[in-house]
Structures are given as C-alpha cells and as structure tokens.
N, CA, C and O atoms as CSV, one atom per row, in Angstrom:
chain,resi,resn,atom,element,x,y,z
A,1,MET,N,N,-18.393,11.080,14.067
A,1,MET,CA,C,-17.302,11.581,13.288
A,1,MET,C,C,-17.208,10.738,12.022
A,1,MET,O,O,-17.258,9.509,12.073
A,2,LEU,N,N,-17.076,11.398,10.918
A,2,LEU,CA,C,-16.775,10.741,9.654
A,2,LEU,C,C,-15.362,11.141,9.281
A,2,LEU,O,O,-15.065,12.330,9.160
A,3,MET,N,N,-14.490,10.168,9.098
A,3,MET,CA,C,-13.132,10.450,8.664
A,3,MET,C,C,-12.939,9.825,7.294
A,3,MET,O,O,-13.161,8.630,7.101
A,4,ILE,N,N,-12.523,10.651,6.352
A,4,ILE,CA,C,-12.244,10.196,4.997
A,4,ILE,C,C,-10.741,10.279,4.804
A,4,ILE,O,O,-10.150,11.355,4.890
A,5,VAL,N,N,-10.132,9.133,4.543
A,5,VAL,CA,C,-8.679,9.035,4.452
A,5,VAL,C,C,-8.284,8.639,3.038
A,5,VAL,O,O,-8.711,7.606,2.522
A,6,ALA,N,N,-7.460,9.481,2.422
A,6,ALA,CA,C,-6.888,9.147,1.114
A,6,ALA,C,C,-5.625,8.324,1.350
A,6,ALA,O,O,-4.707,8.767,2.041
A,7,ARG,N,N,-5.585,7.145,0.782
A,7,ARG,CA,C,-4.481,6.216,1.068
A,7,ARG,C,C,-3.111,6.730,0.615
A,7,ARG,O,O,-2.090,6.354,1.191
A,8,ASP,N,N,-3.082,7.581,-0.406
A,8,ASP,CA,C,-1.808,8.090,-0.921
A,8,ASP,C,C,-1.572,9.546,-0.520
A,8,ASP,O,O,-0.873,10.279,-1.219
A,9,ASP,N,N,-2.147,9.958,0.591
A,9,ASP,CA,C,-2.045,11.339,1.064
A,9,ASP,C,C,-0.607,11.645,1.473
A,9,ASP,O,O,-0.049,10.985,2.350
A,10,MET,N,N,-0.011,12.651,0.831
A,10,MET,CA,C,1.356,13.062,1.157
A,10,MET,C,C,1.349,14.285,2.078
A,10,MET,O,O,2.389,14.627,2.641
A,11,VAL,N,N,0.205,14.950,2.245
A,11,VAL,CA,C,0.095,16.118,3.115
A,11,VAL,C,C,-0.088,15.672,4.559
A,11,VAL,O,O,0.598,16.148,5.464
A,12,CYS,N,N,-1.020,14.755,4.759
A,12,CYS,CA,C,-1.264,14.171,6.075
A,12,CYS,C,C,-1.306,12.656,5.876
A,12,CYS,O,O,-2.349,12.109,5.517
A,13,PRO,N,N,-0.194,11.981,6.103
A,13,PRO,CA,C,-0.080,10.554,5.785
A,13,PRO,C,C,-1.206,9.701,6.390
A,13,PRO,O,O,-1.642,9.916,7.521
A,14,ALA,N,N,-1.646,8.746,5.606
A,14,ALA,CA,C,-2.771,7.889,5.981
A,14,ALA,C,C,-2.526,7.177,7.309
A,14,ALA,O,O,-3.455,7.011,8.099
A,15,ASP,N,N,-1.289,6.755,7.565
A,15,ASP,CA,C,-1.037,6.035,8.824
A,15,ASP,C,C,-1.296,6.921,10.039
A,15,ASP,O,O,-1.774,6.437,11.064
A,16,LEU,N,N,-0.988,8.208,9.936
A,16,LEU,CA,C,-1.266,9.128,11.038
A,16,LEU,C,C,-2.768,9.334,11.213
A,16,LEU,O,O,-3.274,9.392,12.334
A,17,GLN,N,N,-3.463,9.442,10.100
A,17,GLN,CA,C,-4.913,9.613,10.165
A,17,GLN,C,C,-5.585,8.377,10.758
A,17,GLN,O,O,-6.494,8.493,11.579
A,18,LEU,N,N,-5.139,7.208,10.344
A,18,LEU,CA,C,-5.740,5.971,10.850
A,18,LEU,C,C,-5.447,5.776,12.341
A,18,LEU,O,O,-6.277,5.235,13.072
A,19,ALA,N,N,-4.277,6.213,12.786
A,19,ALA,CA,C,-3.966,6.139,14.213
A,19,ALA,C,C,-4.891,7.066,15.002
A,19,ALA,O,O,-5.351,6.707,16.085
A,20,ALA,N,N,-5.161,8.243,14.469
A,20,ALA,CA,C,-6.082,9.172,15.135
A,20,ALA,C,C,-7.489,8.592,15.156
A,20,ALA,O,O,-8.200,8.710,16.154
A,21,TYR,N,N,-7.886,7.973,14.065
A,21,TYR,CA,C,-9.206,7.348,14.005
A,21,TYR,C,C,-9.332,6.255,15.065
A,21,TYR,O,O,-10.365,6.140,15.726
A,22,ALA,N,N,-8.297,5.467,15.222
A,22,ALA,CA,C,-8.326,4.380,16.207
A,22,ALA,C,C,-8.514,4.909,17.621
A,22,ALA,O,O,-9.136,4.250,18.455
A,23,ARG,N,N,-7.977,6.104,17.898
A,23,ARG,CA,C,-8.095,6.697,19.235
A,23,ARG,C,C,-9.429,7.405,19.453
A,23,ARG,O,O,-9.814,7.653,20.596
A,24,ALA,N,N,-10.131,7.731,18.388
A,24,ALA,CA,C,-11.387,8.481,18.510
A,24,ALA,C,C,-12.472,7.608,19.130
A,24,ALA,O,O,-12.490,6.388,18.969
A,25,ARG,N,N,-13.356,8.261,19.827
A,25,ARG,CA,C,-14.483,7.560,20.442
A,25,ARG,C,C,-15.632,7.410,19.455
A,25,ARG,O,O,-15.724,8.137,18.466
A,26,GLU,N,N,-16.483,6.475,19.739
A,26,GLU,CA,C,-17.703,6.275,18.956
A,26,GLU,C,C,-18.685,7.399,19.248
A,26,GLU,O,O,-18.605,8.006,20.316
A,27,PRO,N,N,-19.580,7.690,18.370
A,27,PRO,CA,C,-19.763,7.059,17.066
A,27,PRO,C,C,-18.756,7.596,16.056
A,27,PRO,O,O,-18.432,8.784,16.043
A,28,LYS,N,N,-18.278,6.704,15.225
A,28,LYS,CA,C,-17.324,7.088,14.202
A,28,LYS,C,C,-17.510,6.206,12.979
A,28,LYS,O,O,-18.006,5.083,13.056
A,29,GLN,N,N,-17.098,6.751,11.863
A,29,GLN,CA,C,-17.216,6.053,10.588
A,29,GLN,C,C,-15.978,6.378,9.769
A,29,GLN,O,O,-15.513,7.518,9.771
A,30,LEU,N,N,-15.446,5.395,9.076
A,30,LEU,CA,C,-14.220,5.561,8.302
A,30,LEU,C,C,-14.466,5.201,6.847
A,30,LEU,O,O,-15.096,4.191,6.534
A,31,LEU,N,N,-13.958,6.042,5.974
A,31,LEU,CA,C,-13.948,5.751,4.540
A,31,LEU,C,C,-12.523,5.949,4.063
A,31,LEU,O,O,-11.950,7.021,4.259
A,32,THR,N,N,-11.945,4.941,3.445
A,32,THR,CA,C,-10.639,5.099,2.807
A,32,THR,C,C,-10.848,5.093,1.308
A,32,THR,O,O,-11.644,4.315,0.781
A,33,VAL,N,N,-10.127,5.967,0.627
A,33,VAL,CA,C,-10.263,6.092,-0.821
A,33,VAL,C,C,-8.888,6.080,-1.454
A,33,VAL,O,O,-7.894,6.438,-0.821
A,34,ALA,N,N,-8.841,5.667,-2.703
A,34,ALA,CA,C,-7.602,5.733,-3.470
A,34,ALA,C,C,-7.353,7.175,-3.854
A,34,ALA,O,O,-8.287,7.906,-4.185
A,35,GLY,N,N,-6.102,7.584,-3.813
A,35,GLY,CA,C,-5.764,8.934,-4.236
A,35,GLY,C,C,-5.016,9.696,-3.174
A,35,GLY,O,O,-4.677,9.171,-2.113
A,36,GLY,N,N,-4.765,10.970,-3.495
A,36,GLY,CA,C,-4.012,11.839,-2.614
A,36,GLY,C,C,-4.899,12.804,-1.854
A,36,GLY,O,O,-6.126,12.746,-1.940
A,37,HIS,N,N,-4.263,13.687,-1.115
A,37,HIS,CA,C,-4.944,14.600,-0.206
A,37,HIS,C,C,-6.035,15.418,-0.889
A,37,HIS,O,O,-7.143,15.519,-0.361
A,38,PHE,N,N,-5.752,15.995,-2.028
A,38,PHE,CA,C,-6.700,16.886,-2.674
A,38,PHE,C,C,-7.666,16.178,-3.616
A,38,PHE,O,O,-8.593,16.809,-4.124
A,39,ASP,N,N,-7.475,14.896,-3.858
A,39,ASP,CA,C,-8.349,14.155,-4.767
A,39,ASP,C,C,-9.777,14.043,-4.254
A,39,ASP,O,O,-10.706,13.875,-5.044
A,40,VAL,N,N,-9.961,14.135,-2.949
A,40,VAL,CA,C,-11.325,14.063,-2.412
A,40,VAL,C,C,-12.086,15.360,-2.646
A,40,VAL,O,O,-13.288,15.424,-2.389
A,41,TYR,N,N,-11.405,16.394,-3.128
A,41,TYR,CA,C,-12.039,17.692,-3.400
A,41,TYR,C,C,-12.127,17.994,-4.893
A,41,TYR,O,O,-12.788,18.958,-5.279
A,42,GLU,N,N,-11.490,17.211,-5.726
A,42,GLU,CA,C,-11.363,17.516,-7.148
A,42,GLU,C,C,-12.151,16.529,-8.007
A,42,GLU,O,O,-12.784,15.601,-7.502
A,43,ASP,N,N,-12.095,16.752,-9.302
A,43,ASP,CA,C,-12.730,15.859,-10.265
A,43,ASP,C,C,-11.910,14.575,-10.347
A,43,ASP,O,O,-11.047,14.418,-11.211
A,44,HIS,N,N,-12.200,13.681,-9.441
A,44,HIS,CA,C,-11.443,12.436,-9.278
A,44,HIS,C,C,-12.428,11.414,-8.714
A,44,HIS,O,O,-13.356,11.798,-8.003
A,45,PRO,N,N,-12.257,10.135,-9.006
A,45,PRO,CA,C,-13.174,9.140,-8.422
A,45,PRO,C,C,-13.279,9.224,-6.901
A,45,PRO,O,O,-14.328,8.906,-6.342
A,46,ALA,N,N,-12.213,9.644,-6.223
A,46,ALA,CA,C,-12.261,9.777,-4.765
A,46,ALA,C,C,-13.262,10.845,-4.344
A,46,ALA,O,O,-13.871,10.738,-3.279
A,47,PHE,N,N,-13.438,11.885,-5.177
A,47,PHE,CA,C,-14.411,12.927,-4.852
A,47,PHE,C,C,-15.816,12.351,-4.825
A,47,PHE,O,O,-16.590,12.646,-3.915
A,48,GLU,N,N,-16.147,11.547,-5.795
A,48,GLU,CA,C,-17.486,10.945,-5.845
A,48,GLU,C,C,-17.737,10.112,-4.594
A,48,GLU,O,O,-18.818,10.183,-4.010
A,49,GLN,N,N,-16.763,9.335,-4.183
A,49,GLN,CA,C,-16.907,8.503,-2.986
A,49,GLN,C,C,-17.038,9.349,-1.729
A,49,GLN,O,O,-17.912,9.107,-0.896
A,50,SER,N,N,-16.169,10.340,-1.595
A,50,SER,CA,C,-16.192,11.148,-0.379
A,50,SER,C,C,-17.445,12.015,-0.312
A,50,SER,O,O,-18.008,12.197,0.768
A,51,ALA,N,N,-17.889,12.549,-1.439
A,51,ALA,CA,C,-19.106,13.368,-1.449
A,51,ALA,C,C,-20.326,12.531,-1.086
A,51,ALA,O,O,-21.185,12.982,-0.328
A,52,ALA,N,N,-20.405,11.325,-1.616
A,52,ALA,CA,C,-21.536,10.448,-1.308
A,52,ALA,C,C,-21.531,10.064,0.178
A,52,ALA,O,O,-22.581,10.051,0.821
A,53,ALA,N,N,-20.360,9.755,0.713
A,53,ALA,CA,C,-20.261,9.386,2.130
A,53,ALA,C,C,-20.617,10.560,3.024
A,53,ALA,O,O,-21.325,10.387,4.016
A,54,ALA,N,N,-20.137,11.756,2.689
A,54,ALA,CA,C,-20.434,12.931,3.497
A,54,ALA,C,C,-21.920,13.266,3.442
A,54,ALA,O,O,-22.520,13.596,4.465
A,55,THR,N,N,-22.513,13.184,2.266
A,55,THR,CA,C,-23.944,13.460,2.121
A,55,THR,C,C,-24.764,12.503,2.971
A,55,THR,O,O,-25.666,12.925,3.694
A,56,SER,N,N,-24.457,11.233,2.886
A,56,SER,CA,C,-25.159,10.226,3.660
A,56,SER,C,C,-24.990,10.460,5.166
A,56,SER,O,O,-25.951,10.388,5.932
A,57,PHE,N,N,-23.757,10.741,5.569
A,57,PHE,CA,C,-23.449,10.972,6.978
A,57,PHE,C,C,-24.227,12.170,7.505
A,57,PHE,O,O,-24.839,12.089,8.570
A,58,PHE,N,N,-24.211,13.271,6.778
A,58,PHE,CA,C,-24.922,14.467,7.225
A,58,PHE,C,C,-26.438,14.266,7.247
A,58,PHE,O,O,-27.116,14.749,8.154
A,59,GLN,N,N,-26.965,13.561,6.262
A,59,GLN,CA,C,-28.396,13.298,6.245
A,59,GLN,C,C,-28.805,12.471,7.452
A,59,GLN,O,O,-29.842,12.728,8.064
A,60,GLU,N,N,-28.003,11.491,7.793
A,60,GLU,CA,C,-28.301,10.622,8.933
A,60,GLU,C,C,-28.153,11.355,10.258
A,60,GLU,O,O,-29.001,11.213,11.139
A,61,ARG,N,N,-27.100,12.128,10.410
A,61,ARG,CA,C,-26.761,12.748,11.691
A,61,ARG,C,C,-27.485,14.076,11.956
A,61,ARG,O,O,-27.697,14.440,13.113
A,62,LEU,N,N,-27.859,14.788,10.913
A,62,LEU,CA,C,-28.441,16.115,11.099
A,62,LEU,C,C,-29.973,16.134,11.041
A,62,LEU,O,O,-30.587,17.195,11.154
A,63,ARG,N,N,-30.570,14.991,10.870
A,63,ARG,CA,C,-32.043,14.948,10.843
A,63,ARG,C,C,-32.600,14.944,12.224
A,63,ARG,O,O,-33.818,14.910,12.398
C-alpha cells in the first residue's frame, strides 16, 4: 500500500489518514506532502512528489 497524505488536507484530515496508516499491515509506504487534498492532483509541487512516488511504487510492485 502506498499512502500519500497531504498535511493540510481539510477533506480527509491528515491525523485520520496517519492513524489508518498505522493500523495497516505491511508492506506499506507513506509519503507526506505539503498542501491540501487536491494539491496532489493539480499543478502544485505536491503533485510532482505524489506522481513520482506513485510511478516508482507501481513500477516496483507491478513488475
């Protein structure tokens, strides 16, 4: 599981996401980024980080 958490997320607060991550079983990977909920999908520095992490994760896991 790859979980990408935006620290300033007002839609799904980061503390709730991090609590869910803590309960998840391995294998798991966490990326926290600056910004809000939609910044990981938009033209924002968080998008570059989340896209790179997702690409790497999928390349590693789907090969």
